[in-house]
C-alpha beads as a LAMMPS data file, in Angstrom:
LAMMPS data file: protein, C-alpha beads

92 atoms
91 bonds

1 atom types
1 bond types

-500.0 500.0 xlo xhi
-500.0 500.0 ylo yhi
-500.0 500.0 zlo zhi

Masses

1 110.0

Atoms # bond

1 1 1 -47.503 -7.853 -23.819
2 1 1 -47.647 -4.770 -21.569
3 1 1 -46.335 -7.156 -18.814
4 1 1 -43.633 -8.348 -20.630
5 1 1 -42.535 -4.919 -21.694
6 1 1 -42.369 -3.742 -18.363
7 1 1 -40.430 -6.934 -17.219
8 1 1 -37.702 -6.027 -19.858
9 1 1 -37.583 -2.461 -18.584
10 1 1 -37.078 -3.770 -15.188
11 1 1 -34.379 -6.246 -16.423
12 1 1 -32.643 -3.481 -18.319
13 1 1 -32.738 -1.330 -15.057
14 1 1 -31.595 -4.199 -13.036
15 1 1 -28.655 -4.694 -15.406
16 1 1 -27.441 -1.080 -15.329
17 1 1 -27.775 -1.034 -11.516
18 1 1 -25.633 -4.312 -11.347
19 1 1 -23.224 -3.033 -13.940
20 1 1 -22.937 0.389 -11.923
21 1 1 -22.567 -1.402 -8.655
22 1 1 -19.678 -3.605 -10.175
23 1 1 -17.914 -0.449 -11.413
24 1 1 -18.512 1.195 -7.943
25 1 1 -16.921 -2.028 -6.176
26 1 1 -13.838 -2.092 -8.490
27 1 1 -13.470 1.713 -7.979
28 1 1 -13.429 1.119 -4.257
29 1 1 -11.424 -2.090 -4.426
30 1 1 -8.617 -0.181 -6.171
31 1 1 -8.783 2.600 -3.730
32 1 1 -8.293 0.203 -0.820
33 1 1 -5.653 -1.605 -2.785
34 1 1 -3.799 1.607 -3.152
35 1 1 -4.154 2.172 0.682
36 1 1 -3.051 -1.106 1.558
37 1 1 -0.001 -0.633 -0.772
38 1 1 0.443 2.811 1.141
39 1 1 0.560 1.019 4.506
40 1 1 2.848 -1.628 3.395
41 1 1 5.390 1.054 2.339
42 1 1 4.706 3.358 5.154
43 1 1 8.411 3.157 6.540
44 1 1 10.561 5.417 4.272
45 1 1 14.032 5.456 5.531
46 1 1 14.956 8.489 3.640
47 1 1 12.447 10.583 5.585
48 1 1 13.434 8.923 8.877
49 1 1 15.317 10.937 11.767
50 1 1 17.694 8.045 12.270
51 1 1 18.674 7.090 8.569
52 1 1 22.175 8.256 7.533
53 1 1 24.175 7.711 4.532
54 1 1 27.933 6.095 5.552
55 1 1 31.175 6.477 3.907
56 1 1 31.545 2.842 3.504
57 1 1 31.182 1.912 -0.133
58 1 1 30.322 -1.676 0.675
59 1 1 27.588 -0.649 3.204
60 1 1 26.169 2.859 2.061
61 1 1 23.019 2.953 4.109
62 1 1 22.834 3.059 8.046
63 1 1 20.446 3.113 10.896
64 1 1 21.577 5.161 14.165
65 1 1 18.406 3.626 15.933
66 1 1 19.488 -0.161 15.519
67 1 1 23.424 0.831 15.064
68 1 1 23.953 -1.026 11.829
69 1 1 24.949 -0.393 8.256
70 1 1 24.127 -2.251 5.330
71 1 1 23.331 -2.551 1.483
72 1 1 19.930 -2.195 1.322
73 1 1 17.312 0.055 3.312
74 1 1 17.253 -0.609 6.987
75 1 1 13.792 -0.801 7.136
76 1 1 13.891 -3.684 4.537
77 1 1 16.465 -5.478 6.630
78 1 1 14.325 -4.932 9.836
79 1 1 11.330 -6.467 7.978
80 1 1 13.494 -9.447 6.773
81 1 1 14.841 -10.057 10.317
82 1 1 11.800 -9.594 12.361
83 1 1 8.812 -9.739 10.226
84 1 1 7.170 -6.616 11.058
85 1 1 7.735 -2.972 10.221
86 1 1 10.270 -0.818 11.583
87 1 1 9.235 0.144 15.132
88 1 1 11.920 2.895 15.545
89 1 1 10.876 4.973 12.344
90 1 1 10.319 8.796 13.403
91 1 1 9.766 11.065 10.719
92 1 1 12.111 14.170 10.265

Bonds

1 1 1 2
2 1 2 3
3 1 3 4
4 1 4 5
5 1 5 6
6 1 6 7
7 1 7 8
8 1 8 9
9 1 9 10
10 1 10 11
11 1 11 12
12 1 12 13
13 1 13 14
14 1 14 15
15 1 15 16
16 1 16 17
17 1 17 18
18 1 18 19
19 1 19 20
20 1 20 21
21 1 21 22
22 1 22 23
23 1 23 24
24 1 24 25
25 1 25 26
26 1 26 27
27 1 27 28
28 1 28 29
29 1 29 30
30 1 30 31
31 1 31 32
32 1 32 33
33 1 33 34
34 1 34 35
35 1 35 36
36 1 36 37
37 1 37 38
38 1 38 39
39 1 39 40
40 1 40 41
41 1 41 42
42 1 42 43
43 1 43 44
44 1 44 45
45 1 45 46
46 1 46 47
47 1 47 48
48 1 48 49
49 1 49 50
50 1 50 51
51 1 51 52
52 1 52 53
53 1 53 54
54 1 54 55
55 1 55 56
56 1 56 57
57 1 57 58
58 1 58 59
59 1 59 60
60 1 60 61
61 1 61 62
62 1 62 63
63 1 63 64
64 1 64 65
65 1 65 66
66 1 66 67
67 1 67 68
68 1 68 69
69 1 69 70
70 1 70 71
71 1 71 72
72 1 72 73
73 1 73 74
74 1 74 75
75 1 75 76
76 1 76 77
77 1 77 78
78 1 78 79
79 1 79 80
80 1 80 81
81 1 81 82
82 1 82 83
83 1 83 84
84 1 84 85
85 1 85 86
86 1 86 87
87 1 87 88
88 1 88 89
89 1 89 90
90 1 90 91
91 1 91 92
């Protein structure tokens, strides 16, 4: 009986530790997920030295580095065309 009692105490402890570890893992994973999302969106045209607003209603956003205007953010156009983040991004 004593052996059985200690075994259940050990099982309870292991379950608590496993549950705690699972919580820690999900906390860590959510932090990493946020970091990945931040890295994914690191190019913010509004904070870029080369971004400007044009007077053209059809193409209101422009990039002086790549010398083009468009309807969407220049960084999205660059990502769509080249498959990688904008390499000309310089914070103001």
